[in-house]
C-alpha positions as a Markdown table, in Angstrom:
| # | Residue | x | y | z |
|---|---|---|---|---|
| 1 | Met | 0.0 | 0.0 | 0.0 |
| 2 | Asn | 1.6 | 3.3 | -1.1 |
| 3 | Glu | 1.5 | 6.5 | 1.0 |
| 4 | Asp | -1.4 | 8.1 | -0.8 |
| 5 | Thr | -3.5 | 5.0 | -0.4 |
| 6 | Lys | -2.7 | 4.9 | 3.3 |
| 7 | Lys | -3.8 | 8.5 | 3.7 |
| 8 | Ser | -7.0 | 7.9 | 1.8 |
| 9 | Ser | -7.8 | 4.8 | 3.9 |
| 10 | Tyr | -7.0 | 6.7 | 7.1 |
| 11 | Gly | -9.3 | 9.6 | 6.1 |
| 12 | Lys | -12.1 | 7.3 | 5.2 |
| 13 | Ala | -11.9 | 5.4 | 8.5 |
| 14 | Lys | -12.0 | 8.7 | 10.4 |
| 15 | Glu | -14.9 | 9.9 | 8.4 |
| 16 | Lys | -16.8 | 6.6 | 9.1 |
| 17 | Leu | -16.2 | 7.1 | 12.8 |
| 18 | Ile | -17.3 | 10.7 | 12.7 |
| 19 | Lys | -20.6 | 9.9 | 10.8 |
| 20 | Ala | -21.3 | 7.0 | 13.2 |
| 21 | Thr | -20.8 | 9.3 | 16.2 |
| 22 | Thr | -23.1 | 11.9 | 14.9 |
| 23 | Glu | -25.7 | 9.2 | 14.1 |
| 24 | Cys | -25.5 | 7.8 | 17.6 |
| 25 | Leu | -26.0 | 11.3 | 19.2 |
| 26 | Met | -28.9 | 11.9 | 16.9 |
| 27 | Lys | -30.5 | 8.6 | 17.8 |
| 28 | Asn | -29.8 | 8.4 | 21.5 |
| 29 | Gly | -28.8 | 11.9 | 22.8 |
| 30 | Thr | -26.4 | 11.7 | 25.8 |
| 31 | Asp | -26.8 | 7.9 | 25.8 |
| 32 | Gly | -25.1 | 7.9 | 22.4 |
| 33 | Val | -21.8 | 9.1 | 24.0 |
| 34 | Ser | -20.6 | 5.5 | 24.2 |
| 35 | Val | -17.6 | 3.8 | 22.5 |
| 36 | Arg | -19.5 | 0.6 | 22.3 |
| 37 | Lys | -22.5 | 2.2 | 20.5 |
| 38 | Ile | -20.4 | 4.2 | 18.1 |
| 39 | Cys | -18.4 | 1.1 | 17.2 |
| 40 | Ser | -21.5 | -0.9 | 16.7 |
| 41 | Glu | -23.0 | 1.9 | 14.5 |
| 42 | Ala | -19.8 | 2.1 | 12.4 |
| 43 | Gly | -19.4 | -1.7 | 12.3 |
| 44 | Val | -15.8 | -1.5 | 13.6 |
| 45 | Ser | -13.8 | -2.7 | 16.6 |
| 46 | Val | -13.1 | -0.5 | 19.6 |
| 47 | Gly | -9.4 | -0.6 | 18.6 |
| 48 | Leu | -10.1 | 1.6 | 15.5 |
| 49 | Ile | -11.3 | 4.5 | 17.8 |
| 50 | Asn | -8.2 | 4.1 | 20.0 |
| 51 | Tyr | -6.0 | 4.1 | 16.9 |
| 52 | His | -7.4 | 7.3 | 15.4 |
| 53 | Tyr | -8.3 | 9.3 | 18.6 |
| 54 | Pro | -6.6 | 9.9 | 21.9 |
| 55 | Ser | -10.0 | 10.0 | 23.6 |
| 56 | Leu | -13.7 | 9.7 | 22.9 |
| 57 | Gln | -14.0 | 13.4 | 23.5 |
| 58 | Asn | -11.7 | 14.1 | 20.5 |
| 59 | Leu | -14.0 | 12.0 | 18.3 |
| 60 | Ile | -17.1 | 13.8 | 19.6 |
| 61 | Ala | -15.3 | 17.2 | 18.9 |
| 62 | Asp | -14.7 | 16.1 | 15.3 |
| 63 | Ser | -18.4 | 15.1 | 15.0 |
| 64 | Tyr | -19.4 | 18.6 | 16.3 |
| 65 | Lys | -17.1 | 20.4 | 13.8 |
| 66 | Asp | -18.3 | 18.1 | 10.9 |
| 67 | Leu | -22.0 | 18.7 | 11.6 |
| 68 | Ala | -21.7 | 22.5 | 12.4 |
| 69 | Leu | -19.5 | 23.3 | 9.4 |
| 70 | Ser | -21.6 | 21.2 | 7.0 |
| 71 | Leu | -24.7 | 23.1 | 8.1 |
| 72 | Leu | -22.8 | 26.4 | 7.8 |
| 73 | Glu | -21.6 | 25.5 | 4.3 |
| 74 | Arg | -25.2 | 24.8 | 3.2 |
| 75 | Ala | -26.4 | 28.1 | 4.5 |
| 76 | Lys | -23.4 | 30.0 | 3.0 |
| 77 | Asn | -23.9 | 28.5 | -0.4 |
| 78 | Ser | -27.6 | 29.3 | -0.4 |
| 79 | Ala | -26.8 | 32.9 | 0.7 |
| 80 | Asn | -24.1 | 33.4 | -1.9 |
| 81 | Asp | -26.2 | 31.9 | -4.7 |
| 82 | Ala | -28.9 | 34.4 | -3.9 |
| 83 | Asn | -26.8 | 37.1 | -5.6 |
| 84 | Gly | -28.9 | 39.8 | -4.0 |
| 85 | Thr | -28.6 | 42.6 | -1.5 |
| 86 | Pro | -27.2 | 41.9 | 2.0 |
| 87 | Glu | -30.7 | 41.8 | 3.3 |
| 88 | Lys | -31.6 | 39.1 | 0.7 |
| 89 | Lys | -28.4 | 37.1 | 1.6 |
| 90 | Leu | -29.3 | 37.2 | 5.3 |
| 91 | Ser | -32.9 | 36.2 | 4.6 |
| 92 | Val | -31.7 | 33.2 | 2.5 |
| 93 | Phe | -29.1 | 32.3 | 5.1 |
| 94 | Leu | -31.8 | 32.3 | 7.8 |
| 95 | Lys | -34.2 | 30.3 | 5.7 |
| 96 | Thr | -31.6 | 27.6 | 5.2 |
| 97 | Ser | -30.5 | 27.8 | 8.9 |
| 98 | Phe | -34.1 | 27.0 | 10.0 |
| 99 | Asp | -35.0 | 24.5 | 7.3 |
| 100 | Asn | -36.1 | 20.9 | 7.8 |
| 101 | Ile | -32.5 | 19.6 | 8.2 |
| 102 | Ser | -31.4 | 22.2 | 10.8 |
| 103 | Met | -34.7 | 22.1 | 12.7 |
| 104 | Asn | -34.9 | 18.3 | 12.7 |
| 105 | Arg | -35.3 | 16.8 | 16.2 |
| 106 | Arg | -32.5 | 14.4 | 15.5 |
| 107 | Thr | -30.1 | 17.2 | 14.6 |
| 108 | Leu | -31.1 | 19.2 | 17.6 |
| 109 | Arg | -30.7 | 16.2 | 19.9 |
| 110 | Ala | -27.0 | 16.1 | 18.8 |
| 111 | Trp | -26.6 | 19.8 | 19.4 |
| 112 | Ile | -27.9 | 19.5 | 22.9 |
| 113 | Val | -25.2 | 16.8 | 23.6 |
| 114 | Phe | -22.5 | 19.0 | 22.1 |
| 115 | Trp | -23.5 | 22.1 | 24.0 |
| 116 | Gly | -23.8 | 20.1 | 27.3 |
| 117 | Met | -20.1 | 19.0 | 26.9 |
| 118 | Ile | -18.6 | 22.4 | 26.2 |
| 119 | Glu | -17.8 | 23.3 | 29.8 |
| 120 | Ser | -16.3 | 19.9 | 30.7 |
| 121 | Ser | -14.5 | 18.9 | 27.5 |
| 122 | Pro | -11.6 | 21.1 | 26.1 |
| 123 | Pro | -11.7 | 19.3 | 22.7 |
| 124 | Val | -15.5 | 20.0 | 22.4 |
| 125 | Lys | -15.0 | 23.6 | 23.6 |
| 126 | Glu | -12.4 | 24.1 | 20.9 |
| 127 | Ala | -14.7 | 22.6 | 18.3 |
| 128 | His | -17.5 | 24.9 | 19.4 |
| 129 | Asp | -15.2 | 28.0 | 19.2 |
| 130 | Ile | -14.0 | 27.0 | 15.7 |
| 131 | Ala | -17.6 | 26.6 | 14.5 |
| 132 | Asn | -18.8 | 29.8 | 16.1 |
| 133 | Gln | -16.0 | 31.8 | 14.7 |
| 134 | Ala | -16.9 | 30.4 | 11.2 |
| 135 | Phe | -20.5 | 31.4 | 11.6 |
| 136 | Glu | -19.8 | 34.8 | 13.0 |
| 137 | Gly | -17.1 | 35.5 | 10.5 |
| 138 | Phe | -19.4 | 34.8 | 7.6 |
| 139 | Leu | -22.2 | 36.9 | 9.1 |
| 140 | Glu | -19.9 | 39.7 | 10.0 |
| 141 | Asn | -19.0 | 40.1 | 6.3 |
| 142 | Ile | -22.6 | 40.3 | 5.3 |
| 143 | Phe | -23.4 | 42.8 | 8.1 |
| 144 | Ala | -20.4 | 44.9 | 6.9 |
| 145 | Glu | -22.0 | 45.0 | 3.4 |
| 146 | Leu | -25.3 | 45.9 | 4.9 |
| 147 | Asp | -23.7 | 48.7 | 7.1 |
| 148 | Lys | -22.4 | 50.4 | 3.9 |
| 149 | Gln | -25.9 | 50.6 | 2.4 |
| 150 | Thr | -28.0 | 50.9 | 5.6 |
| 151 | Pro | -25.9 | 52.1 | 8.6 |
| 152 | Leu | -26.3 | 49.9 | 11.7 |
| 153 | Lys | -26.7 | 50.9 | 15.3 |
| 154 | Thr | -23.8 | 48.6 | 16.2 |
| 155 | Thr | -20.7 | 47.1 | 14.6 |
| 156 | Pro | -20.9 | 44.3 | 12.1 |
| 157 | Arg | -19.0 | 42.1 | 14.6 |
| 158 | Leu | -21.5 | 42.6 | 17.3 |
| 159 | Ala | -24.4 | 42.2 | 14.9 |
| 160 | Ala | -22.9 | 38.8 | 13.9 |
| 161 | Ile | -22.5 | 37.8 | 17.5 |
| 162 | Gly | -26.0 | 38.8 | 18.3 |
| 163 | Leu | -27.6 | 37.0 | 15.4 |
| 164 | Thr | -25.6 | 33.8 | 16.1 |
| 165 | Ala | -26.7 | 33.9 | 19.7 |
| 166 | Met | -30.3 | 34.4 | 18.7 |
| 167 | Gln | -30.1 | 31.4 | 16.3 |
| 168 | Asp | -28.5 | 29.2 | 19.0 |
| 169 | Gly | -31.2 | 30.2 | 21.4 |
| 170 | Leu | -34.0 | 29.4 | 19.0 |
| 171 | Trp | -32.5 | 26.1 | 18.0 |
| 172 | Leu | -32.2 | 25.2 | 21.7 |
| 173 | Glu | -35.7 | 26.2 | 22.5 |
| 174 | Phe | -37.0 | 24.2 | 19.5 |
| 175 | Gly | -35.0 | 21.2 | 20.6 |
| 176 | Leu | -36.4 | 21.3 | 24.1 |
| 177 | Gln | -40.0 | 22.1 | 23.1 |
| 178 | Ser | -40.6 | 21.9 | 19.4 |
| 179 | Gly | -44.2 | 23.1 | 19.5 |
| 180 | Thr | -43.4 | 26.6 | 20.7 |
| 181 | Phe | -42.9 | 28.1 | 17.3 |
| 182 | Thr | -42.4 | 27.2 | 13.6 |
| 183 | Ala | -39.2 | 27.5 | 11.5 |
| 184 | Asn | -40.9 | 30.4 | 9.6 |
| 185 | Glu | -41.5 | 32.1 | 12.9 |
| 186 | Ala | -37.9 | 31.6 | 13.9 |
| 187 | Gln | -36.8 | 33.3 | 10.7 |
| 188 | Glu | -39.3 | 36.1 | 11.2 |
| 189 | Leu | -38.0 | 36.8 | 14.7 |
| 190 | Cys | -34.4 | 37.0 | 13.4 |
| 191 | Glu | -35.3 | 39.3 | 10.6 |
| 192 | Leu | -37.3 | 41.6 | 13.0 |
| 193 | Trp | -34.1 | 41.7 | 15.1 |
| 194 | Ile | -32.0 | 42.6 | 12.1 |
| 195 | Asn | -34.4 | 45.4 | 11.2 |
| 196 | Ser | -34.2 | 46.7 | 14.8 |
| 197 | Ile | -30.5 | 47.3 | 14.6 |
| 198 | Lys | -30.7 | 49.4 | 11.5 |
| 199 | Lys | -30.5 | 53.2 | 11.9 |
| 200 | Asn | -33.7 | 55.0 | 10.9 |
């Protein structure tokens, strides 16, 4: 086996473990944080996790990054494809952020596990910080575009932090009690907030 083949095989094995971890958390919530269940889901031996990861927390952190950044990429692509005003980009971004994939109970079950581990697990905390910075960085750029056309009452950086926090809060509330509001209402609330930080 040449070096390129080894790297490809190594990457595929890690990807398999990451996907299996995410699936376990989506199915079982906190009960899915189990080496045995993840290995069973992936159809591999426990030794494979030990080979690729120094701890289960590192694998869960990779699962967090994979899920968060894949959702961000979907929302970014939708916003960029809109080819419209900053307001239009934000609207499309929010619509994708609150679509059937993001607002799925399974997806939200995994988020709750990730968020619950942030304080106790440095690898998961690092994954959270990486994902948050990616979300906020993208939104800050759009808010900077918006600020040039329609001045904001705050900086683009703070606007991005505020919108990200609002999205997280709505995702958490929906995960805990899904009947409180709809995805369309979540988008509406965020857009009302965006309008509130524009200068008259």
